[in-house]
C-alpha positions as CSV (number, residue, x, y, z in Angstrom):
1,X,0.2,0.0,0.1
2,X,1.5,3.3,-0.8
3,X,2.3,5.8,1.9
4,X,-0.7,8.3,1.1
5,X,-3.2,5.3,1.4
6,X,-1.6,4.5,4.8
7,X,-2.1,8.0,6.0
8,X,-5.5,8.1,4.9
9,X,-6.1,4.9,6.9
10,X,-4.5,6.7,9.8
11,X,-6.7,9.8,9.5
12,X,-9.8,7.7,9.5
13,X,-8.8,5.9,12.5
14,X,-7.9,9.2,14.4
15,X,-11.6,10.3,13.7
16,X,-12.9,7.7,16.2
17,X,-10.4,8.2,18.8
18,X,-8.4,10.7,20.9
19,X,-5.3,10.6,18.7
20,X,-4.5,13.2,16.1
21,X,-2.1,12.3,13.2
22,X,0.1,15.4,13.7
23,X,2.8,14.7,11.1
24,X,3.6,12.4,8.2
25,X,7.0,12.0,6.5
26,X,6.9,10.0,3.4
27,X,10.6,9.5,2.6
28,X,10.9,7.7,6.3
29,X,7.4,6.4,5.9
30,X,6.7,7.8,9.3
31,X,3.4,8.9,11.0
32,X,3.5,10.7,14.4
33,X,0.4,10.6,16.7
34,X,-0.6,12.7,19.6
35,X,-3.2,12.8,22.3
36,X,-3.7,14.7,25.5
37,X,-2.4,14.6,28.1
38,X,0.9,14.1,26.3
39,X,0.6,10.7,24.9
40,X,2.6,10.4,21.7
41,X,4.0,7.6,19.6
42,X,5.0,7.1,15.9
43,X,4.6,4.3,13.3
44,X,7.2,3.4,10.7
45,X,5.5,1.7,7.7
46,X,7.2,-1.0,5.6
47,X,8.3,-0.4,2.2
48,X,5.9,-1.7,-0.7
49,X,6.8,-5.1,-1.6
50,X,8.9,-5.6,1.5
51,X,8.4,-8.2,4.0
52,X,9.4,-5.8,6.9
53,X,6.8,-5.3,9.6
54,X,5.5,-2.0,11.1
55,X,7.3,-0.6,13.8
56,X,5.8,1.5,16.8
57,X,7.9,3.6,19.0
58,X,7.5,6.5,21.4
59,X,10.2,9.4,22.0
60,X,8.4,9.9,25.5
61,X,9.9,7.7,28.2
62,X,6.5,8.0,30.0
63,X,4.7,6.4,27.0
64,X,7.4,3.8,25.8
65,X,6.5,1.0,28.3
66,X,2.7,1.1,27.3
67,X,3.6,0.1,23.7
68,X,4.7,-3.4,24.8
69,X,1.4,-4.9,23.9
70,X,1.5,-3.3,20.3
71,X,5.2,-4.3,19.9
72,X,4.5,-7.8,20.8
73,X,1.5,-8.0,18.4
74,X,3.6,-6.7,15.5
75,X,6.4,-9.2,16.1
76,X,3.9,-12.1,16.3
77,X,3.3,-14.3,13.3
78,X,1.2,-13.0,10.3
79,X,0.9,-9.8,8.3
80,X,-0.8,-6.9,10.1
81,X,-2.7,-4.0,8.8
82,X,-2.0,-0.3,9.9
83,X,-5.7,-0.3,11.4
84,X,-5.1,-3.5,13.6
85,X,-1.7,-2.1,14.9
86,X,-3.3,1.4,15.7
87,X,-6.1,-0.4,17.6
88,X,-3.4,-2.4,19.6
89,X,-1.7,0.9,20.4
90,X,-5.0,2.5,21.6
91,X,-5.5,-0.4,23.6
92,X,-2.0,-0.2,25.2
93,X,-2.6,3.5,26.0
94,X,-6.0,3.2,27.7
95,X,-4.7,3.7,31.1
96,X,-2.6,6.9,30.1
97,X,-5.6,8.4,28.2
98,X,-8.0,7.9,31.2
99,X,-10.3,5.5,29.1
100,X,-11.8,2.4,30.9
101,X,-10.2,-0.9,30.0
102,X,-11.8,-2.8,27.1
103,X,-13.7,-5.7,28.5
104,X,-12.1,-9.0,27.4
105,X,-15.3,-10.7,28.1
106,X,-15.3,-12.6,24.9
107,X,-11.8,-13.9,25.5
108,X,-12.7,-15.0,29.1
109,X,-16.0,-16.7,27.9
110,X,-13.9,-18.6,25.4
111,X,-11.4,-19.7,28.0
112,X,-14.3,-20.7,30.3
113,X,-15.8,-22.7,27.6
114,X,-12.4,-24.5,26.8
115,X,-11.9,-25.3,30.4
116,X,-15.3,-26.9,30.6
117,X,-14.9,-28.9,27.6
118,X,-11.4,-30.2,28.9
119,X,-13.0,-31.0,32.3
120,X,-15.8,-32.8,30.5
121,X,-13.4,-34.8,28.3
122,X,-11.2,-35.7,31.3
123,X,-14.5,-37.1,32.9
124,X,-15.3,-39.0,29.9
125,X,-11.8,-40.5,29.5
126,X,-11.9,-41.5,33.4
127,X,-15.2,-43.1,32.6
128,X,-13.9,-45.2,29.6
129,X,-10.9,-46.1,31.6
130,X,-12.8,-47.4,34.7
131,X,-14.9,-49.8,32.3
């Protein structure tokens, strides 16, 4: 995707959250974001046709530790879109922005279902082995 298209994706993403796209640098393929109270980060976008990943970083020592979730997500397997990465960054910064935590109910429900299924499977295996 060319850089202007990525910048458009970033602009659209900013319209639904507290961040502003404050600068873009096409030669470096860099986008800088800012939100009050002093939360900032930047994204380096991979070149077209290159297997490199996106990269997120902050020049603020206060913000940097919060980016770990997004950095882990980027380094995990599979291709990521800019929108997916920006969503992870937003989730990472929720405490700094004073936003409520996103409920991971769906994840917790999934885990509860898996644990119940495993428990049922264990009971069934016990029943089989006792016969």
